[in-house]
C-alpha positions as CSV (number, residue, x, y, z in Angstrom):
1,M,31.1,-18.6,40.1
2,L,27.4,-19.4,40.4
3,I,24.7,-16.8,39.7
4,Y,21.0,-17.3,40.4
5,V,18.4,-15.1,38.6
6,L,14.8,-15.9,39.3
7,Q,11.3,-14.6,40.0
8,P,11.9,-14.4,43.7
9,P,10.1,-14.6,47.0
10,E,10.1,-11.4,49.1
11,E,13.3,-12.2,51.1
12,W,15.4,-12.9,48.0
13,N,18.6,-10.8,47.6
14,G,19.9,-12.2,44.3
15,G,19.3,-11.5,40.7
16,V,15.7,-10.9,39.5
17,G,14.0,-11.3,36.2
18,F,15.4,-13.0,33.1
19,V,19.1,-13.6,32.2
20,S,20.1,-10.8,29.8
21,K,23.2,-10.0,27.9
22,E,24.0,-7.3,30.5
23,I,23.7,-9.9,33.4
24,I,26.1,-12.2,31.5
25,Q,28.6,-9.4,30.7
26,S,28.6,-8.1,34.3
27,N,28.9,-11.5,36.0
28,C,30.7,-13.9,33.7
29,P,34.3,-13.9,32.4
30,A,34.9,-12.7,28.9
31,P,34.9,-15.3,26.1
32,A,38.3,-17.1,26.0
33,P,39.5,-20.5,25.0
34,D,39.8,-21.6,28.6
35,I,36.3,-20.4,29.6
36,Q,33.2,-22.5,29.8
37,I,29.7,-21.2,30.7
38,L,27.4,-23.8,32.3
39,R,23.6,-23.3,32.0
40,C,20.7,-25.1,33.5
41,G,17.1,-24.3,33.4
42,P,13.9,-24.7,31.4
43,P,14.2,-25.0,27.6
44,P,13.1,-21.5,26.8
45,M,15.7,-20.0,29.2
46,N,18.5,-22.2,27.7
47,K,17.5,-21.2,24.2
48,A,17.6,-17.5,25.1
49,M,20.8,-17.8,27.0
50,A,22.5,-19.7,24.1
51,A,21.4,-16.8,21.8
52,H,22.8,-14.2,24.2
53,L,26.1,-16.1,24.7
54,N,26.5,-16.5,20.9
55,D,25.9,-12.8,20.4
56,L,28.5,-12.0,23.0
57,G,31.1,-14.2,21.3
58,Y,31.0,-17.4,23.4
59,A,31.5,-20.2,20.9
60,P,29.3,-23.3,21.2
61,K,32.2,-25.3,22.6
62,M,32.4,-22.7,25.5
63,Q,28.8,-23.5,26.5
64,F,27.5,-26.5,28.3
65,Q,23.8,-27.2,29.0
66,F,22.7,-29.7,31.7
């Protein structure tokens, strides 16, 4: 599954704003040994997402940044 969250143009119908814990919880599978969350974006976003994922129980080995 791929989810986009951005500061959108007027015609955008996807997520808006910043990636929050709530967005992660409502759109990603729960932490499990066979789950990996991929994240890509500017360094401040990746840092914030890593903190949210850690707080939600996703171990570092479940996260991949590219």
